[in-house]
N, C-alpha and C positions, 0 to 999 in steps of 0.2 A: 624347423626352417621358417624364417620370418616371411610372411607373405609380402609380395610386391605392392599390395595395397597400402601397406604402412607408408610407403613413400609418396603416395598419391594424395594424402589428406591436404586440404587447403591450409595455407599459413595462418589464416585467421583463427583456426581452432587448434593450432599446435604444429601443423605440418607433419613431417615424419616422426616427430616426437609425441604425437597425439596418443593419449592413453597411457604414456609412460611416466607422467607426472605423479610423483608420490606424495605431493602436498595434500594434507587433509583440510578441507574447507570446513568453516565453523558449524554448518548444519550436520556434516558427517561426524565431527567430533562430539556434538550434542547427541546424535543417535547412538554412537558408541558408548558414550558416558551413561546414558539411560539404561543401555543393555547391561553394563557392568554394575550399576547401581541395583538393578532388579535381581541380579544374580548374587550380590553381596547381601541384600536385604529383601529376600523373597517374600517376607510376610508384611512388609511395609508398603503402603500405597504410594505410588509415584504421582505427584501432582504436576500435571503439565500446563504450565503457564507460558509456554514458549510458542505454542501453535498460533498462527496468524490467520485463522479462518473461522467463520461462524460455527457455533456448536449445534445450531439447529437446523432442521430441514426447512425448505421453503414452505410458505403458508399452504394450508390445505386447499384453498380455492385456486391457488396458482397450479397446484398439482392437478386439480380437476380440469382446469382449462387445457393444460398440456395433454392430458388423457383424451379429451374430447377432440382436440385439433388433430391429433395424430391419425385419427381414423378418417379424416376428410381427404377426399381424393385430390382436391385442388392444392393441398399442402405438401404434395409428395415431391416436388421438384426443387431445383436450385432456386436460391432467392437472390443470388448475385450480390448487388449492393444493397440489398434490404427491401422490405415491403413498405409501401408508402404509408400504410395504416400506422406502422410503428413510428415513422418519422413525424406524422401528424401528431401523434400522442406525445412524442418527445417535447414538442413545442409547448403544448399545454402544461406538461410537468415542469418544464424549466420556468414557466411563468408563475404557476401555482406555488412551487416550492422555493424558488430563488428570485423570483421577480424579474426574470430575464424576458424581455420582449423583443419583437421584431426580428426573430430568426426566420429565415426562408426555409420551409420544409423541403424544397426541391434542391437547393443548392448549398445550404449551410448546416445540414445534419446528414450523419451517415452512420449506420450500425457497424459494429466490429465484433468478431468472435472472441470477445473478451478484451480487457484493457491491455494485457500484456502484449498480444500481437499489434495492437494499435501503437504502442510505444516502440515497437521494433520497426513497424512500417514507416514511421515518421522520419527515421534516419535515412531510409532509402529514398524518400521524397526530396530531401535536401542536401545530404552529406556527399561531398566530393573529397578525394584525398587532400589532406591538409586543412580541411575546414574544422572549425571548433565547435563542440557543444559544451555549454555551461551547465554543470550538474550540481545540485545541492547534495551535500553529504553530511550525515548518513543519509541513505535513501535507496530507492528501488533502482537497480543498476541496468535495466534493460536497454534503455535508449543509449546509454554510455557504451554498452557492449557492442551494439550495432553500429554506432558511430566509428569505433575502432575497427570493426570488420570491413568498413568501407573506406578505411585508410584515413579517417578523421582523427582528431585529437580531443581529448576530454580535459577540461579545466574543472577541478573539484573546488566547490565553494562551500566552506564550513558553515554549518548551522550551530550557533553558540548559545549557551544559556544566557549570557549577559544581554543578548539581543532578542530574548524571548523565542529563539530558534527561528526567527525570521531572517531571510537572506539580507546581508548588508551590501546593497548594490554599489555603495561608494567605495567599497574595498576591491572591486574588480579593476585590475589595471586597464588603462585605455587601450593599450596595444592588444590585450586579450580580447576586450569587448569589440574592438574593430574587426577582428578576425572571426568572431563568433557568428554562427547562423541560427543556432537554437539555444534557448534558455529553457531548461526543464525545471518545473516547479512541482510540488506535491503537498497541497494543503486541503484539509487537515493532514498533517504530515506523519508518515510512517518512517521512523519509530518514535519521534519526539512527542507526537500528539499536539503539536502547535497548530493554532488556526490563524490564518491570515487576517489582515484588517483591510478596510477599504482604502486607508491611506497607503498601505504597503502595496496594494494592487495598482493604485494610481501612480506610485513610483515605478512600478514594473511597466506599465504602459509608456510612461515617458522615456524610460531607459531603452525599451524596444524601439521606439520611434527614433530616438537619438543615434542609436547604433545599427539600426535596420536589422533587427533580430526577430526571429519567429518565437513566440511564447507558447510552450507546451504545459498546460496546467493539468496535472494528473489528479483528477478529483474523486478517486475511488471511494474515499470516506466522506464525501461532501455532505451528505445528509445526516451523518452521525456527529452532531455537535452538541456541546454542553454550555449553557449559560447564554450563549448568543444564538440568533437564528442562523440557519445555513446561509453560507455567502458564496456565490459564484464569481469567478473572475470575469465572466461575461456580462455581469450586472454593472461593471465599471465603464464609464464613458470612454470610447476609443479602444476598448479591449478587442473587439471584433475586427479592428483594422490591423492588429498585430499578431493575433494568436487564436488557439483553439483550447478547448477544455474536453477532457475524456472522462466520462462517467461510467461507472460499473454497476451492474446489478448484483454482483456477488455479495458485497457487504451490506448494502442498504436493503436487500430483499432475501437474504440468506439463500442466494442462488449460486453459491460457489460450486464450480464444476459444470454449470450450465453453459458457460462461455457466452455471455452476451454483455455488450457495452455499447456506448455511442460516442461519437465524436461531433462537436457542434462548435461553430465559430466562423472564421474567415472563409469566405467562398473559395478563394484560390488554394488555401491549404487543404480544404475539404475535397476539392477537385483533384489536387495532386495525391492525396491520400486514396481516393477512389481509384485512381489510375493504377497505383501500386498494388492496392487490394485486389483489383481485377486479376492480377497476375500471380497472386498467392492463394486466394481462396474463392469459393463460389457462394459464399454467404452462409449464415447460420440457418439451421433447420427452421422452416417457417413456424411450426408449432411452438418452438421455444420463443420466437419473436412474438407470437400471439399471447404466450404466457407473460412476457415482458410487458406487453400492452396493459394487461390486467394489473400489473404491479404499479405502473405509471399512473393509472386511474385511481389507486388506492394507496396513497402515501401514508395512511394510518398504519399500514404494515410496518413501514420503517419506524414510525413513532413508537410502536410497541417494542421493537428491537432496541431502539435508542434508550428507552427508559430502563430496560434490563441492564444494559451495559453501564449507564450512568450510576445505577444503584451499586452495581458490583465495583466499579472504579472507586466510588466514594468510600465504600468499606475498606477497599485495598489501601487507599491513601491513609485512612485512620490507623490501620494496623501497622503500616510501615513507619508512620511517623511516631507512633507510640514506642517503637523500638529504637528510634534515633535517626532514621533515614529522613531525607528531605524531599518527600514525595509531594507532588501537586497534581490536582485535577487537570487533565488535559483539555484543550479546547475542542478536541474532536478525536476520532478513531476509537478503538477499544483497547489502547495501550497506555501503560505508564512507562516513562522513560527516567530511570533512577540512577543517579551517581553512585558508584560503588563505594563501599567503605575502605579505609586504609588497611585494615586488617583485623585480627581477632586477638584478644588479650592474652591468649595462650602463646602467642609469638608468631602465628601465620600472618604474613603480609601478602596483600594483593597488588601485584605490579600491573595487572591488566584486567579488563573486563572479563576476558575469556577465563582467567584463573579463578575469578569470583564465581562466574557462572558454573564452571566445572565443579567447584566446591559445593555449591548449592545442590547440584545434581547428585553428586556422589556421596555427600555426607547428610544432606537434608532431604533428598529425593524431591526437590523442587526444581523443575525445568524452566530456564529462562533463555533469553537470546542475548548474547554479548554484542556491544557495538563499540568500536574503538577508532572510528573515523575522525571524530572531533571531540576527544575526550573519553574517559572510561565510564560507560554507562551499561546497564542491562535494561532490556525491554520485557515487561511482564503484561501478558494479555488477560483480558477480562472474559475471554470466550472459552473458558474451560468448561468441561461437561459436568453438569450438576442436574442429573436426571433421577427420578424415582418413579417406577412403575410406567416407564416410557414417557414421562412429562417432566418439563422443567420444574424443579422443586426448589423453593425458597429454603426449605429445611436442609437440603442437601448442599445448596450453595453456602449457607452459614456454616454447616459442618466442615466443608472444604476450606473455607477461609479461616475458621477458627483453628484448624489443623495447621495451616500455614503459619499463623500467628504463634502457636505453641512451639513449633519447630524452630522458628527464628528467635523467639525469646530464650531459647536454650543457649544461645551464643551471645558472648559479650563482644560486640563489634566496637571497633575503633573508628571513628568518623574523622574526616577533614574538618578543619576549622572553617566554619561556614560564614564567619563574619571577618 
């Protein structure tokens, strides 16, 4: 007998049909394909380059800070909207790493229990039924999901290779821009690896002013850049008048799972965020915030991480290009975003990124993530595990990458004409 509860689910998550959807989403398909590949080839190592989280633990000193702070009586309670000590240190970090000055530690900075909740809360701050959120695609969908949950509409804005995966603001129809309340950006971008430029951010500021739009810049990978120095949206004149930037400790400091981030920028937006946050959570555990303070004081932690990813990504680019792919060093993140081949000379054709990704998993035991929102690409991550005797090993890293090269060289890929 079907429970009456089935008829009580909110429409935003499916209503009475909740849980009955038989559609398999791509990460579930990847999971199943990996399981099938391991069963088919039990003696062959599966190389996971699809995972999107750091492979290392947080720095030893960060762990020590957490351990010490846990035992302090004054740290036992709720932190609500965050300890002032963390806010003060955020200001110094933003100046030291990004050259962002003149943030007010009382009104223009607030912590969050990770950047994912921050991206969810922001829709609650601004979206009424019928409002529009402009979302870059491919990208992280949380703000879009919550926009729709509040009865808003999402306008997807493609990130295209011919524009270096920067949003082309001139292509946004005037009638859509006039309805929009939020413009979501994510640079360095997941999955494309693109990094924004100062000129692009200046265009964004002008666009936001002209259309009275709130800019939400998701800076989860902001400190992991290659070639150029890290760039913050808030370093651009006028940016604080139109938007906020959300920074995460997960990628920059190997603190995935610790759930710590911060929002900085426009005072009104931060105030609205704080009001919503007050009704969702009671703040992150204070010892975790204290560990975060240590990280902000020691950005060399990030530099060590950045050097590792840059080394790996460079090797991955060389390997892929030697086989015929058109891979490029990203501006940031730890991802490569690669256009799929047309097929294989034995007659197999790939009509979608998912087909190619499934082939790599099932036949070559190399796991990647397909993206088909704006062309057929796969994402390969440089945060694969390469440990020996419990330590990151350059020897193991090279072994894994050589294995990837050997497996791909066994295949005669057919590539699209790139010229």
